C-alpha positions in Angstrom: 93.5 -2.4 -1.3 95.0 -1.0 -4.5 92.9 1.0 -6.9 93.5 -1.6 -9.7 92.1 -4.4 -7.5 89.1 -2.2 -6.6 88.0 -1.8 -10.2 89.0 -5.4 -11.1 86.5 -6.7 -8.5 83.6 -5.0 -10.3 84.4 -6.4 -13.8 82.3 -9.3 -15.0 83.7 -12.7 -14.1 84.9 -15.1 -16.8 82.2 -17.7 -15.9 81.6 -21.3 -16.6 78.2 -22.9 -16.3 76.9 -22.6 -12.8 79.1 -19.8 -11.4 77.9 -18.2 -8.1 79.5 -15.1 -6.7 78.6 -14.4 -3.1 79.4 -11.0 -1.5 79.0 -10.8 2.3 78.9 -7.5 4.1 79.7 -8.1 7.8 78.2 -6.0 10.6 80.0 -3.0 12.2 81.0 -5.1 15.2 83.1 -7.5 13.2 86.8 -7.3 14.4 89.4 -6.5 11.8 91.2 -9.8 12.0 88.1 -12.1 12.2 87.6 -14.6 9.4 84.2 -15.5 7.8 83.2 -19.0 6.6 80.5 -20.3 4.2 78.9 -23.6 5.1 75.9 -25.6 3.8 75.0 -28.5 1.5 77.2 -27.1 -1.2 77.6 -29.4 -4.2 81.1 -30.6 -4.6 82.2 -29.2 -1.3 81.5 -29.9 2.4 78.2 -30.8 3.9 77.6 -28.4 6.8 81.1 -28.5 8.3 81.3 -25.2 10.2 84.7 -24.2 8.6 83.7 -25.4 5.2 84.9 -22.6 2.9 86.8 -19.5 4.0 85.7 -16.2 2.4 88.2 -13.8 1.0 88.3 -10.4 2.6 88.2 -7.9 -0.2 87.4 -4.6 1.6 86.9 -3.6 5.2 84.0 -5.8 6.5 83.3 -7.1 3.0 84.0 -10.7 2.0 83.7 -12.8 -1.2 83.5 -16.3 -2.5 83.1 -17.7 -6.1 81.8 -21.2 -6.6 81.2 -23.5 -9.5 78.0 -25.5 -9.1 78.4 -27.6 -12.3 75.3 -29.8 -12.6 73.5 -28.4 -9.5 71.6 -25.1 -9.4 70.7 -24.7 -5.7 72.1 -25.0 -2.2 71.3 -23.9 1.3 74.0 -22.1 3.3 74.9 -20.1 6.4 77.7 -17.7 7.3 79.7 -18.0 10.5 82.9 -16.7 12.0 84.2 -20.3 12.3 81.9 -21.9 14.9 78.2 -22.6 15.4 78.3 -20.1 18.3 79.2 -17.3 15.9 76.5 -17.5 13.3 75.1 -14.6 11.3 72.2 -13.1 13.1 69.6 -10.3 13.2 70.1 -7.0 15.1 68.5 -8.7 18.2 71.0 -11.7 17.9 68.4 -14.1 16.5 70.2 -16.7 14.3 69.2 -16.4 10.7 67.5 -19.5 9.2 69.2 -21.3 6.3 69.5 -19.1 3.2 69.2 -20.5 -0.3 71.1 -19.7 -3.4 69.4 -20.5 -6.7 71.2 -20.3 -9.9 69.1 -18.2 -12.2 71.3 -18.3 -15.2 74.9 -19.3 -15.9 76.1 -16.7 -13.4 74.4 -15.6 -10.2 75.6 -12.8 -7.9 74.2 -12.4 -4.3 75.1 -9.5 -2.0 74.3 -10.3 1.6 74.1 -7.9 4.5 74.5 -9.3 8.0 73.1 -7.3 10.9 74.8 -9.0 13.9 76.4 -12.2 15.2 74.8 -14.7 17.5 77.5 -14.3 20.1 77.4 -10.5 20.2 75.0 -8.5 22.3 71.7 -7.4 20.8 71.8 -4.0 19.1 70.3 -1.3 21.3 71.3 1.7 23.3 74.9 2.0 24.5 75.6 4.8 27.0 73.3 7.5 28.3 70.5 8.5 25.9 67.9 11.1 26.8 64.6 11.2 24.9 62.7 14.5 24.6 59.2 14.0 23.2 56.9 16.5 21.6 59.6 19.1 21.0 58.0 21.9 19.0 60.3 22.7 16.0 59.3 26.3 15.4 58.9 27.5 12.6 57.8 24.0 11.6 54.4 22.8 12.6 55.0 19.1 13.4 56.3 18.2 16.9 59.4 16.0 17.0 61.2 13.6 19.3 64.8 14.3 20.1 67.3 11.6 21.1 70.3 13.2 22.9 73.4 10.9 23.4 75.8 12.0 26.1 79.5 11.0 25.9 81.0 8.6 28.5 82.6 11.4 30.7 79.7 13.7 30.7 78.3 13.0 34.1 81.7 12.7 35.8 83.2 15.9 34.5 82.5 19.6 34.0 83.9 19.7 30.5 82.1 21.2 27.5 81.6 19.1 24.3 81.2 19.5 20.6 77.7 18.8 19.2 76.8 16.6 16.2 73.3 17.1 14.9 71.9 14.1 13.0 68.7 13.7 10.9 66.3 10.7 10.8 67.0 10.5 14.5 64.7 7.5 15.0 67.2 5.3 13.1 70.4 6.5 14.8 70.6 4.6 18.1 68.0 1.9 18.6 66.5 -0.7 16.3 63.3 -0.5 18.4 62.6 3.1 17.3 63.9 2.6 13.7 61.4 2.5 10.9 63.3 -0.4 9.3 64.3 -2.5 12.3 68.0 -1.6 12.1 70.1 1.3 13.4 73.2 3.3 12.5 74.8 2.1 15.8 76.3 5.6 16.3 76.3 5.1 20.1 78.3 1.8 19.9 80.7 3.1 17.3 81.2 6.4 19.1 81.8 4.6 22.4 84.5 2.4 20.8 86.3 5.2 19.0 86.3 7.4 22.1 87.7 4.5 24.1 90.4 4.0 21.5 91.1 7.8 21.7 90.5 8.2 17.9 87.9 10.9 18.2 86.8 13.7 20.5 84.0 13.1 22.9 80.9 14.8 21.6 77.1 15.1 22.2 75.0 13.7 19.5 71.5 15.2 18.9 69.3 13.0 16.7 66.2 14.7 15.4 63.1 12.7 14.3 62.0 13.0 10.7 58.3 13.5 10.2 55.6 13.1 7.6 57.1 15.9 5.6 60.6 14.5 5.5 61.3 15.1 1.8 60.1 18.7 2.1 62.1 19.5 5.3 65.2 17.9 3.9 65.1 19.9 0.6 66.4 23.4 1.2 64.2 25.3 -1.4 61.0 23.6 -0.2 60.8 23.5 3.6 64.5 22.9 4.2 65.1 26.6 4.9 62.5 26.4 7.7 64.2 23.2 9.0 67.5 25.1 9.0 65.9 27.9 10.9 64.6 25.4 13.4 68.1 23.9 13.9 69.7 27.3 14.3 67.1 29.4 16.2 65.2 26.8 18.2 67.1 23.6 18.7 70.7 24.8 19.0 69.8 27.4 21.7 67.9 24.7 23.6 70.8 22.3 23.5 73.3 24.9 24.4 71.2 26.1 27.3 70.5 22.6 28.8 73.8 20.8 28.1 77.5 21.7 28.5 78.3 22.4 24.8 81.0 24.1 22.9 78.8 26.6 21.1 81.2 27.9 18.4 80.9 26.9 14.7 84.2 24.9 14.8 82.6 22.5 17.3 79.1 22.2 15.7 78.5 19.6 13.0 75.8 17.9 10.9 75.3 14.4 9.5 72.7 12.4 7.7 72.0 9.9 5.0 70.1 10.0 1.8 67.8 13.1 2.0 69.4 13.7 5.4 72.7 13.9 3.6 71.2 16.4 1.2 70.0 18.7 4.0 73.3 18.3 5.9 75.2 19.5 2.8 72.9 22.4 2.0 72.7 23.7 5.6 76.4 23.7 6.0 76.9 25.4 2.6 74.4 28.1 3.5 75.1 28.5 7.2 78.8 28.2 7.7 78.5 30.9 10.4 76.9 28.2 12.6 78.4 24.9 11.4 81.8 23.9 10.2 81.6 20.2 9.0 79.0 17.9 7.6 78.8 14.2 6.8 76.7 13.5 3.7 76.2 9.7 3.5 74.7 8.2 0.4 74.2 11.7 -1.0 71.6 11.9 -3.8 72.4 15.3 -5.5 69.9 14.5 -8.3 66.9 14.2 -5.9 63.7 16.1 -6.9 64.7 16.9 -10.4 68.3 18.2 -9.7 67.1 20.6 -7.0 70.5 20.8 -5.4 72.2 21.8 -8.7 69.6 24.4 -9.3 69.9 25.8 -5.7 73.8 25.9 -6.0 73.6 28.1 -9.1 72.1 30.9 -6.9 74.5 30.5 -4.0 77.8 32.1 -3.3 80.6 30.2 -1.7 80.3 29.6 2.1 81.6 32.6 4.0 83.7 30.5 6.4 85.9 27.4 5.8 83.9 24.3 5.6 84.5 20.5 5.4 82.3 18.0 3.7 82.5 14.2 4.0 80.6 12.8 1.0 80.1 9.1 0.1 77.9 6.5 -1.6 77.8 2.8 -2.2 78.1 0.8 -5.4 75.2 -1.6 -5.0 71.4 -1.3 -5.3 70.0 2.2 -5.1 73.4 3.7 -4.3 74.8 2.1 -7.4 73.3 4.8 -9.6 74.9 7.7 -7.6 78.4 7.8 -9.0 77.9 10.0 -12.0 75.7 12.5 -10.1 78.2 12.9 -7.2 81.0 13.4 -9.7 78.9 16.0 -11.4 78.4 17.7 -8.0 82.2 17.7 -7.4 82.8 19.3 -10.7 80.2 22.0 -10.0 81.8 22.7 -6.6 85.3 22.9 -8.1 84.1 25.4 -10.8 82.5 27.5 -8.0 85.9 27.7 -6.4 85.4 25.5 -3.3 88.9 24.3 -2.3 89.5 20.6 -3.0 90.7 20.2 0.6 87.2 21.0 1.7 85.8 17.7 0.5 86.6 14.1 1.4 84.9 11.8 -1.0 84.6 8.0 -0.5 83.1 5.1 -2.4 81.8 2.2 -0.3 82.1 -1.0 -2.4 79.0 -3.3 -2.4 77.2 -0.9 -0.1 73.5 -0.2 -0.7 71.1 2.3 0.8 70.2 0.9 4.2 70.9 1.5 7.9 73.1 -1.6 8.0 75.3 -0.2 5.2 75.6 3.1 7.0 76.4 1.5 10.3 79.1 -0.6 8.7 81.0 2.6 7.6 79.8 5.3 10.0 83.2 5.1 11.6 84.7 7.0 8.6 82.6 10.1 8.7 82.8 10.2 12.6 86.6 10.1 12.3 86.5 12.9 9.7 84.1 15.1 11.8 85.6 14.4 15.3 89.2 13.5 14.8 91.5 14.5 17.6 
């Protein structure tokens, strides 16, 4: 996808009366060569034929269709992969009911996220996941649940493994524990990437966020205490109970939203412990520019670091562009090498677990590349 086409897709359409633009974000388990179809009682087109209108693939797992409704202002529709056995579905595999597009004005745009397909297995835990409840995160007061995912070869080998620490752990592996009914699908994506030999096997430690999430994920509030917990309590526990590579080069962080903020700041401050961080949907402006104010008082990291930073272009994420660019300028002025940052924009992605699941492969490849 060329840069010119990228920007062209976000320009307003030259519309006639009754133009509908439908953007469909397919789930993470959609194969690269699979095709998506729009069907329904679409005026001037087919009436529920399963391969009615083929969608154009415009980005990885993002598809598009533009329709002219003319004298009609409403229709019901479904999305399939070309058969009634492959309908769009919820995380559990439950087929979505008919959706309706209503023309609000001359031009209507709908961005649709699909969680799963009806012929795919329900989202859940893939691989070996150990749950540790009531873990006391000294020096914090609130006990936390840990979810520890072990790589496929862990039980059959004596190898040691890198460790990826993730925040908002309840949303990482299982929709049943997620606060929003959807997961990042890190276990499924990790399993596939390991099988394809695209990443190193690694242990993933996902830490529950609590009632003081915003405080713990903001460094100059309680975030410095959360960092102490990771470094002085949790990491020693993990290194003592699992076969880990304990050095900084094999210890990573990743999170989204406020979890991205704390991943960024902990790596920046504690490069003696961590070497890489994935900051997904990073909001550098959060809490009245607290990150920018914090950075003014910080020296550059003492050791080489690598940051993966991204955000979407839709919904909440759609307002992040100027703030992330501002952050990149600040880091450049401070002297952080450009090679230390990989920056990505995710077209039509919003601020949800489904959006993060759809692109989590990219930060995992960056953090764990062979």
